[in-house]
C-alpha positions in Angstrom: 0.0 0.0 0.0 1.3 3.4 -1.0 1.8 5.9 1.8 1.3 9.5 0.7 1.6 12.7 2.7 -2.2 12.7 3.3 -2.6 9.0 4.1 -3.2 10.0 7.7 -6.6 11.7 8.0 -5.6 14.0 10.8 -2.7 15.5 8.9 -5.0 16.3 6.0 -7.6 18.0 8.3 -4.9 20.0 10.1 -3.3 21.1 6.9 -6.7 22.1 5.5 -7.4 24.2 8.6 -4.0 25.9 8.4 -4.5 26.7 4.7 -8.0 28.0 5.4 -6.6 30.2 8.2 -3.8 31.6 6.0 -6.2 32.3 3.1 -8.7 34.0 5.5 -6.0 36.2 6.9 -4.7 37.1 3.4 -8.3 38.0 2.4 -8.7 40.2 5.5 -5.4 42.0 4.8 -6.4 42.4 1.1 -9.7 43.9 2.2 -8.1 46.3 4.6 -5.5 47.4 2.0 -8.3 47.9 -0.6 -10.5 50.0 1.8 -7.6 52.1 3.1 -5.5 52.7 0.0 -7.1 51.7 -3.3 -10.6 53.4 -2.8 -9.2 56.8 -1.7 -6.7 56.7 -4.6 -9.5 56.0 -7.0 -11.5 58.9 -5.6 -8.5 61.3 -6.1 -8.4 60.3 -9.8 -11.8 61.6 -10.6 -12.1 65.2 -11.9 -14.0 67.7 -9.9 -15.2 70.7 -11.8 -16.9 72.2 -8.8 -13.6 72.9 -7.0 -12.1 75.3 -9.4 -10.7 78.5 -8.0 -12.6 81.7 -8.8 -10.8 85.0 -8.6 -13.5 87.6 -9.0 -13.4 91.2 -7.9 -17.2 91.2 -7.5 -17.1 88.4 -5.0 -14.2 90.0 -3.1 -16.2 93.2 -2.7 -19.3 91.4 -1.4 -20.1 92.1 2.3 -21.0 88.5 3.0 -17.6 87.3 1.6 -15.7 89.8 3.7 -17.7 88.7 6.8 -16.8 85.1 6.2 -13.1 85.9 5.5 -12.9 87.9 8.7 -14.6 85.2 10.7 -12.1 82.6 9.3 -9.2 84.9 10.3 -10.6 85.2 13.8 -11.1 81.4 14.0 -7.5 80.8 12.8 -6.1 83.2 15.4 -8.1 81.6 18.1 -7.2 78.1 17.2 -3.5 79.0 16.8 -3.4 80.5 20.2 -5.1 77.4 21.7 -2.7 75.1 19.9 0.3 77.1 21.1 -1.0 76.9 24.6 -1.3 73.1 24.4 1.9 72.4 22.6 4.9 71.9 24.8 7.7 74.4 24.6 10.4 71.7 25.1 10.8 68.4 23.5 10.7 65.3 25.7 14.2 64.3 24.5 15.7 67.5 25.8 14.4 66.7 29.3 16.4 63.5 29.4 20.0 63.9 30.7 22.2 61.1 29.7 
């Protein structure tokens, strides 16, 4: 009687389970890579006509536009001061004395 690598039933079951686990893990990693990298890259390839820059004097002289710009400037100044208050002034590496 010929003895093959799969003549023992337990070895066949174990190798099949290992193969299924490896293939399942590879499928999971492929899905994560697809969702995290491929889909955003495909979205960046599409052309957006609605995002073109408009440089119009009429818009710049509008009162609503000037209000929005001044509000954005105030928000940026406020958030910058908040960030500077939260950021440490010294790096952690400079505190370590070797």
